[in-house]
C-alpha positions as CSV (number, residue, x, y, z in Angstrom):
1,M,92.5,74.9,123.7
2,E,91.2,73.8,120.3
3,K,87.9,75.5,120.8
4,I,89.5,78.7,121.7
5,R,91.7,78.3,118.7
6,K,88.8,77.6,116.5
7,N,86.9,80.6,117.8
8,S,89.9,82.9,117.5
9,L,90.7,82.1,113.9
10,S,87.0,81.9,112.6
11,F,87.6,85.1,110.5
12,L,90.1,83.1,108.3
13,K,87.7,81.8,105.6
14,P,88.8,80.0,103.8
15,F,91.7,78.7,106.1
16,P,95.2,79.3,104.6
17,T,97.1,76.5,103.0
18,K,100.5,78.4,103.8
19,I,102.0,81.6,105.2
20,V,104.5,83.3,103.2
21,C,106.7,85.8,105.0
22,V,109.1,88.3,103.5
23,G,112.4,89.1,105.4
24,L,114.3,92.6,105.5
25,N,111.7,94.7,103.6
26,Y,111.8,97.9,105.2
27,H,114.9,100.3,104.5
28,R,115.2,101.5,108.0
29,H,115.1,98.0,109.2
30,A,118.0,96.8,107.1
31,K,120.0,100.0,108.1
32,E,119.1,98.8,111.7
33,L,120.9,95.5,111.3
34,G,123.7,96.7,109.1
35,M,122.7,94.8,106.3
36,E,122.6,95.4,102.6
37,T,119.2,96.2,100.7
38,P,118.1,92.8,99.2
39,R,118.0,92.7,95.4
40,H,114.7,90.7,95.6
41,P,112.3,89.7,98.2
42,I,113.8,87.2,100.8
43,I,111.0,84.8,101.5
44,F,110.3,82.0,103.9
45,L,107.5,80.0,105.3
46,K,105.7,79.5,108.6
47,P,103.7,76.3,109.3
48,L,100.0,76.5,109.9
49,T,100.5,75.0,113.3
50,A,102.2,78.4,114.3
51,L,98.8,80.5,113.8
52,I,97.0,81.8,116.8
53,G,94.3,84.5,116.9
54,P,93.6,87.6,118.9
55,G,93.8,87.0,122.7
56,E,95.7,83.8,122.5
57,S,98.9,83.3,124.2
58,I,102.3,83.2,122.4
59,V,104.0,80.3,124.1
60,Y,107.8,80.7,125.0
61,P,109.5,77.6,124.0
62,P,110.8,75.8,127.0
63,F,114.5,74.9,127.2
64,M,115.3,75.6,123.7
65,A,115.0,79.5,122.9
66,H,116.3,82.2,125.3
67,R,115.4,85.3,123.4
68,V,112.1,85.5,121.7
69,D,111.3,88.8,119.7
70,Y,108.1,90.6,118.3
71,E,107.8,91.7,114.9
72,G,104.8,93.7,113.8
73,E,104.0,93.2,110.3
74,L,101.3,94.0,107.7
75,G,99.7,90.8,106.5
76,V,98.0,90.2,102.9
77,V,95.2,87.7,102.7
78,I,94.7,86.3,99.2
79,G,91.4,86.1,97.6
80,K,91.8,84.1,94.5
81,K,94.1,81.7,92.8
82,C,97.3,83.5,91.9
83,R,99.9,82.4,89.5
84,N,102.5,84.5,87.5
85,A,100.8,87.7,88.5
86,N,102.1,90.8,87.0
87,V,103.0,93.6,89.2
88,R,100.3,96.0,87.9
89,G,97.3,93.8,88.4
90,A,98.7,92.0,91.7
91,L,96.2,93.9,94.0
92,D,93.3,92.1,92.2
93,Y,94.2,89.0,94.0
94,V,93.9,90.5,97.4
95,K,91.0,89.8,99.7
96,G,92.2,91.9,102.6
97,Y,94.7,92.8,105.1
98,L,95.4,91.9,108.8
99,C,98.0,92.4,111.5
100,V,100.7,89.8,111.9
101,N,103.0,89.2,114.7
102,D,106.2,87.2,113.0
103,V,107.4,85.9,116.5
104,T,111.2,85.0,116.1
105,A,113.5,83.1,118.5
106,R,116.4,85.5,117.8
107,D,119.1,83.3,119.4
108,L,118.0,80.3,117.3
109,Q,117.9,82.4,114.1
110,K,121.6,83.4,114.8
111,L,122.6,80.0,115.8
112,D,121.1,78.0,113.0
113,G,122.2,80.5,110.1
114,Q,118.8,80.0,108.6
115,W,115.2,80.9,109.7
116,T,113.0,77.8,109.8
117,R,113.4,76.7,113.5
118,A,113.4,80.2,114.9
119,K,110.3,81.1,113.2
120,S,108.1,77.9,113.3
121,F,107.4,77.0,116.9
122,D,103.5,76.7,117.7
123,T,101.9,80.0,118.4
124,F,104.6,81.9,116.6
125,C,102.3,83.6,114.1
126,P,99.4,85.5,115.9
127,V,97.0,87.1,113.3
128,G,94.1,89.2,113.3
129,P,92.2,90.8,114.8
130,R,90.0,90.7,111.6
131,I,90.5,90.7,107.7
132,A,90.1,94.3,106.6
133,S,88.7,94.4,103.0
134,A,90.9,95.6,100.1
135,E,88.2,98.4,99.6
136,N,88.7,99.8,103.0
137,L,92.4,99.7,102.9
138,R,93.0,101.2,99.4
139,D,96.8,101.8,99.7
140,P,98.6,99.2,101.6
141,N,101.8,100.7,100.7
142,N,101.1,103.8,102.8
143,V,99.7,102.7,106.2
144,R,101.1,103.3,109.9
145,I,102.1,100.2,111.7
146,V,102.7,100.4,115.6
147,T,103.9,97.7,118.0
148,R,103.6,98.2,121.6
149,L,105.1,96.1,124.3
150,N,103.5,96.4,127.8
151,G,101.7,99.6,126.4
152,K,105.1,101.4,125.3
153,V,105.7,102.0,121.6
154,A,108.3,99.7,120.2
155,Q,107.9,99.9,116.4
156,D,106.3,103.0,114.8
157,D,106.8,103.3,111.0
158,T,104.6,103.3,107.6
159,T,104.6,100.9,104.7
160,L,106.1,103.9,102.6
161,D,109.5,102.6,103.9
162,F,108.9,99.1,102.2
163,I,111.8,98.0,99.9
164,F,109.5,95.8,97.9
165,N,105.8,97.0,97.8
166,V,102.7,94.7,98.2
167,Q,102.3,94.4,94.5
168,E,105.9,93.4,93.9
169,V,105.8,90.9,96.7
170,I,102.6,89.2,95.4
171,S,104.0,89.0,91.9
172,F,107.4,87.7,93.2
173,I,106.1,85.1,95.2
174,S,103.4,83.9,92.7
175,R,106.3,83.3,90.3
176,V,107.5,80.8,92.8
177,M,104.5,79.1,94.2
178,T,100.6,79.2,93.4
179,L,99.1,81.3,95.9
180,L,95.4,80.1,96.8
181,P,92.5,81.7,98.5
182,G,92.9,82.4,102.2
183,D,96.8,82.2,102.0
184,I,98.6,84.8,104.0
185,I,101.6,86.9,103.2
186,S,103.5,88.6,105.8
187,T,105.2,91.7,104.4
188,G,108.2,92.2,106.6
189,T,108.8,94.2,109.8
190,P,110.0,98.0,110.5
191,P,112.9,98.7,112.8
192,G,112.5,98.4,116.4
193,I,112.4,94.7,116.9
194,G,113.1,93.5,120.5
195,A,112.7,90.8,123.0
196,M,109.6,89.7,124.9
197,K,109.5,87.7,128.2
198,K,106.8,85.7,129.8
199,G,103.8,87.8,131.2
200,D,104.4,90.4,128.5
201,T,101.6,91.8,126.3
202,V,102.4,92.8,122.7
203,E,100.2,94.7,120.5
204,V,100.4,95.2,116.8
205,E,98.0,98.0,115.5
206,I,97.6,99.0,111.9
207,E,95.4,101.9,110.8
208,G,92.4,100.6,109.0
209,I,92.5,97.1,110.6
210,G,92.7,97.3,114.3
211,V,94.9,96.0,117.2
212,L,96.2,92.5,117.5
213,R,97.0,91.8,121.2
214,N,98.5,88.5,122.6
215,K,100.2,87.8,125.8
216,V,103.3,85.8,126.2
217,G,103.1,82.6,128.4
């Protein structure tokens, strides 16, 4: 298992010190949930133990969770130390981009009233399949993101629907905590979230990056 994990995440160099996620960052997703548009980015952390790479299995938590959802997202990889970045220059700190599946135990999220347990189980943060350089993905605020469950499209939207664009997200987070090389920011999910079950295959595809594919075990 550890050998597989090391190989599947070998593209993460340097390895992140943290995974910072943004919740409720698409207008249509907020509407889908019947929630008001937030006034500033809603951020939370996932532990590094949640990370898995392409081809690895998402493990359904035994006995504890009864609904586990996919959330396809654009991930930002930081390239250099970033603190108090201004919005205009925020993209200068980006090394590249990858696909993220912000796996969530939806029933536990509702039960707890906050997100830590629901988002933090081991294997609940698949990333990959590679880091696409910032030069090759010049406008992260205008890319298509598609999530498929067992080959059927479940989410299909573009980052044009962001509430807070990538520059605003980086600047906001950097005013809270120092971002270090390798750190990952997951920028939120579009509408269409839904449940997975054991045996399912989920794919997150972002143009210019590729397809992140994981099975649920």
